[in-house]
C-alpha positions as CSV (number, residue, x, y, z in Angstrom):
1,M,-42.5,100.4,165.3
2,D,-46.0,101.0,164.2
3,T,-46.4,97.8,162.2
4,I,-46.0,95.6,165.3
5,G,-48.9,97.4,166.9
6,T,-51.3,96.6,164.1
7,I,-51.5,92.8,164.8
8,R,-54.9,91.9,166.3
9,P,-55.4,89.0,168.6
10,L,-58.2,86.4,168.4
11,R,-61.4,87.6,170.0
12,F,-62.9,85.7,172.9
13,V,-65.8,87.6,174.3
14,D,-68.8,86.2,176.3
15,E,-71.6,88.3,174.9
16,S,-73.7,87.7,178.0
17,Q,-71.2,89.7,180.0
18,G,-71.7,92.9,178.0
19,P,-69.5,94.6,175.5
20,E,-66.3,94.3,177.6
21,G,-66.8,90.6,178.4
22,H,-65.9,88.7,181.5
23,V,-62.6,89.6,183.4
24,F,-61.0,86.4,182.2
25,A,-61.9,87.2,178.6
26,R,-60.2,90.6,179.0
27,L,-57.2,89.0,180.5
28,W,-57.1,86.4,177.6
29,R,-57.3,89.2,175.0
30,F,-54.5,91.1,176.8
31,Y,-52.3,87.9,176.8
32,C,-53.0,87.2,173.2
33,A,-52.1,90.7,172.2
34,R,-48.8,90.6,174.1
35,A,-48.0,87.1,172.8
36,A,-48.6,88.2,169.2
37,K,-46.3,91.1,169.5
38,R,-43.6,88.9,171.1
39,R,-43.9,86.4,168.2
40,S,-43.7,89.2,165.7
41,R,-40.6,90.7,167.3
42,L,-38.9,87.3,167.5
43,A,-39.6,86.7,163.8
44,L,-38.2,90.2,163.0
45,G,-35.0,89.3,164.8
46,E,-34.6,86.2,162.6
47,L,-34.9,88.0,159.2
48,S,-31.9,88.1,157.0
49,A,-30.2,91.4,156.1
50,D,-31.6,91.3,152.6
51,L,-35.2,90.9,153.9
52,L,-34.7,93.6,156.5
53,K,-33.4,95.9,153.7
54,D,-36.6,95.1,151.7
55,I,-38.8,96.4,154.6
56,G,-36.6,99.4,155.3
57,L,-34.9,98.3,158.5
58,T,-31.3,97.9,159.6
59,E,-30.0,94.9,161.5
60,A,-29.4,97.0,164.5
61,E,-33.0,98.3,164.5
62,A,-34.4,94.7,164.1
63,R,-32.2,93.4,167.0
64,R,-33.3,96.3,169.2
65,E,-37.0,95.7,168.5
66,A,-36.5,91.9,169.0
67,A,-35.0,92.6,172.4
68,V,-38.0,94.6,173.7
69,P,-39.6,92.7,176.6
70,F,-43.1,91.2,176.0
71,W,-44.8,93.6,178.4
72,R,-43.9,96.7,176.4
């Protein structure tokens, strides 16, 4: 689902470490991105059939997306 991939995590970059930031800042960004996707997927799984119909998804599609592991 393309809409799940559009969520952007909070930025935590130490500017003194260059544009990429410190390794821990990169790990934090990675974690935040994965956590945001997981929260979005769980919220999608809790939507009612009427709300899913409004956004153009079936219940089966929502359940399938909600069951995707956090690392994907």
